[in-house]
N, C-alpha and C positions, 0 to 999 in steps of 0.2 A: 460612739455611731459610725465616725469613720472607719473604725476596723472591720464593719459590717457593709459598708458602701462600694469600699473598691470591690472584693470579692464579686458583687453583685453587677458592678458596671465590667468587670472582666468578663463574667458570665455572657450577658448581655452583647459583648462586642462580639466574642466568639460565637453564639448563637447566628447573630449577623450574619459573620463569616461563613458558616454552616450552610444558612439560607441563602445565599448568594451562588455559593458553589453547587449546591443540590440542582440551581437552575441552568448552572453550564451544561454544554454536551459535550462527552469525551470525543465524540467523532470529528468536532470541531477546533481540535488542537490545529492554532496556527504552526505553520512549519516556516522556519528560518530562512528555507531555500526555495519557496517560493518567486519566482521571479528571477532567479537565479542559476547558472549552468547546472546541469543534471553532473553530479560527481561521475567522472568517465571511469571505468573498469575494463578488465578483462578475466573472465574465467572461464573454464570449462565448460562445453554442454551437459546436462543432467545425462544424457542417453549416448552420448559421444565424448567422454573425457578428453580424449587427444584434439578435439576440436573447439578452439576457444570462440567467445562472442565478447564484442565491447562495443558499449555503448555508441563509440565515435561511428560504428557502422551503421546508425539508424538516423544519420543523419541526413537533413532533407526529406525526413518523414515524422509525422505527427504518430505518437505512439504510445500503450501503456506497459507501465513496469508495473506487475502484480507479484508482491512478496507474498509468498505461501510455504505451508509445511504441511507433509503428511500425519504430522501428531497434532494440527490444528483443527480443533472441532469445529470453529467460526469460518475455515476455508472451506470446509466441508459444504457449509449453509451457504457461501456465495458462490460454488463451483457449480451451479443450473444457470446461474445468471451470464456467467463467463462464458459457460459451454454456446450458450445463444448468443451472446454478444459477438464470439468468435464465429458462429455460423453464418451473421452479417456481412462478415468480410470489412464492415466501416472502417475500423482500426485493428492494426497488428498488436497481438498481448503477448508480451516478453513474463516468462515466471523467472523468479528469482528463488529459489527453492532455498530456505533460510534454515541455517542449524540442523540440518535434517540426516537422515543415513542416504545413500543415494539410493540402496536397495529398496527401502520403503517407499520413498518418492515414487520409484519408477513403476513400483507393484501398484500404487494408490491411484497412479495416472492411468495404469492399464484397465482398474479396476472401476474406477469412476470417469473416466472419458480424459481426452487432453485438450483444452481448448486453448495451448499456447501454440504460438508461430514455432517459439524453440523455449527451453527452459537452462538457466544454468544455475549452477550448482555453488552454492555460499556455505561451504558445512562450518566453517568459523564464525561467520556474520559479519563479518570485516565490512561488504559492501553496504550491509544492512546498516551498521553503523555509520557509513557513509553519509546513506540517505535519511538519516535521523531516525531511524525504524523503532517504533515504541514497543511494538508486539505484532504478531501477523492475523491475520491479514491486512497489508495496507497496500493502496493502488495509486500510483504518481500518472499524471497526463502528461507528457513531455512532446514539446513544440518543435517542427523542423528544425531550429536553430539548437536545438538540446537544452532548451530552457524548461523548468519543473514550473508548470502553470497550474494545476491542482494535486492535493494529495487528500486521499479519501482515508482513516483508520477504521480500520472495522471492516465486517463483509459488505459488498457492495448489494446493493439491492436493485431490483427492475427500475423501483423509483430513481434510486440515485442515477442508473445510467440514464434513464431516458429525462430527466428532467435537467441533469446536472453534466455529467460526461458527455452526453452525444452531442450536446448543442456546443459545448465548448471544441470538441474533436471537429465539428463541422465549422466552426468560425475558424478554427487554427488552421484545416485545409486549404483556405480560400489561398 
């Protein structure tokens, strides 16, 4: 009887782990960077490679860092939401073009609109690694002191902007 009991117990333990795993939300993966300084970087701008942008240049401002790519289908889903947010002028959005081809990214922005105050080009994905990017799109809210206050994995929606990001941005801008 023992011979059949252990596989059965193991099966139910695995089933319990699967059940718990299915209740988790992948967009709520906790980031170890929340509450810590945003990794500094200096990258060439997407549309002007000779001009660099550094995260240090945003000191004193609340801003969003949106990691995107032209090959990312989910980025196209969130793009209208980012365009609306950019039109509101509430918070500057810096784009991080991740593991992409520069020409493809520029063409994508021309075709779909450009919500970014500027985009930087991370062809090798090194800055994305520093930020703990799991995949694109991902969005970070960074405060005036350069501290990461929020990370959203996956496409941002109007509800996420309205219910989470805008209230946080408004609180941080005080």
